[in-house]
N, C-alpha and C positions, 0 to 999 in steps of 0.2 A: 403433406408435399403430394406432387407430381412426381412421374418417373425422372422430367430433364432435373428438376430440383434434386433426387438422390443421385440421380448420375452424378450429377455437378460434388454434390459432398462428398462421394465415392471418390471422385477424382481427387478432390482435394486432403481426404482422409488417405489414398494410398499414395499417392507425390507421384514423384519424377523418378524413384531407384526406391520401391517396397523392401525391397529382397525375397518374393516372395518367389518369384524363381518358377510360377506356374500359371497354368492360365483358368481360368475361374469365370463361370457364368453363373449368372443367381438370374433363378426363371421366377419374376412376382407375376401377381396374378395382373400387372398393368405395361408388361412389359421383361425385354430384356435388360437386364447391366451384365456386360463381359468384360473382365480384365483382364489384361494380358500383362503378368508381371515377369514376362522371359524378354519383354523389350526395355531399355534403356533410354529417354525415359520409357515408363512404365505408361499402357497405352489404356483407356477408363470408355467403354463406348456403348452402344446399342445394339449393334450386331448381335445376330444368332450367329454363331460358330463354338465348334467341336470345344469341347474344353475338358481338361483333365479333371475336373472335381463341377460338379452344376450342384447349387442348391437351389431346394424351389421352395420357395417360403412367401405369404402377401409381403407386400409395401409395408405395412402396419405394423406386421410384427417384424420385420427389420429395424423400423425406425424405434420400435420398442426394445431391441436387443442394445441398439447402438445408443440407445439413452440410458440403458440398466435398466429398464422398468422391467425387461421379461429376461431372463436365464437362457441363453443359444443353449444348455443342456435339457433347460425343461421344456422347451420348445422341441426338441427332437424325440424329446420321450413321448411326448404327449402329441406330436405328430406333427405340428403345427409345421416343422422347418423338416423336411427330408433331405438326405445325400447321396448325390449318385457320382460315384468315382472314387478318387483317392485321398481319405478320411483325413490324411495326416495335412493336404494339401486346405480340408477345410478346418483345420484348429489354427493352420498359419493365418488364413486369413480372419476368423475370429478374433485373434489376436491384435489384428491390425483395427477392425472394424470397431470391437470396442472401447 
C-alpha cells in the first residue's frame, strides 16, 4: 500500500463528521497524512501542517494496526508508535482507525 492508497482509506474511515474535533498528523516513513477533524466535512490530506497530536509510525505498522495484526498499545510500548502532543486525541483516532 502506498501513501495515496492509505490516505484514501483514512478518508473513507474518517467520513465527513468523525466527531474527533481535533487535528491529527500521521507522520509515516512515506509521508504525512493530516486529518482535520474540526472542519465538517472532515478534511484528510497529505499536507504537513501543525496538529494537536502527531503519531510517528511506519506505514506498514499503521496498516497492521488497522487490521488488528498489531495492537496499538504494544506498538507504543515497543517504540514502533511515538505520540507527540495530546494523548487523548491519539486515543480517539485509534478508535476510528481500528
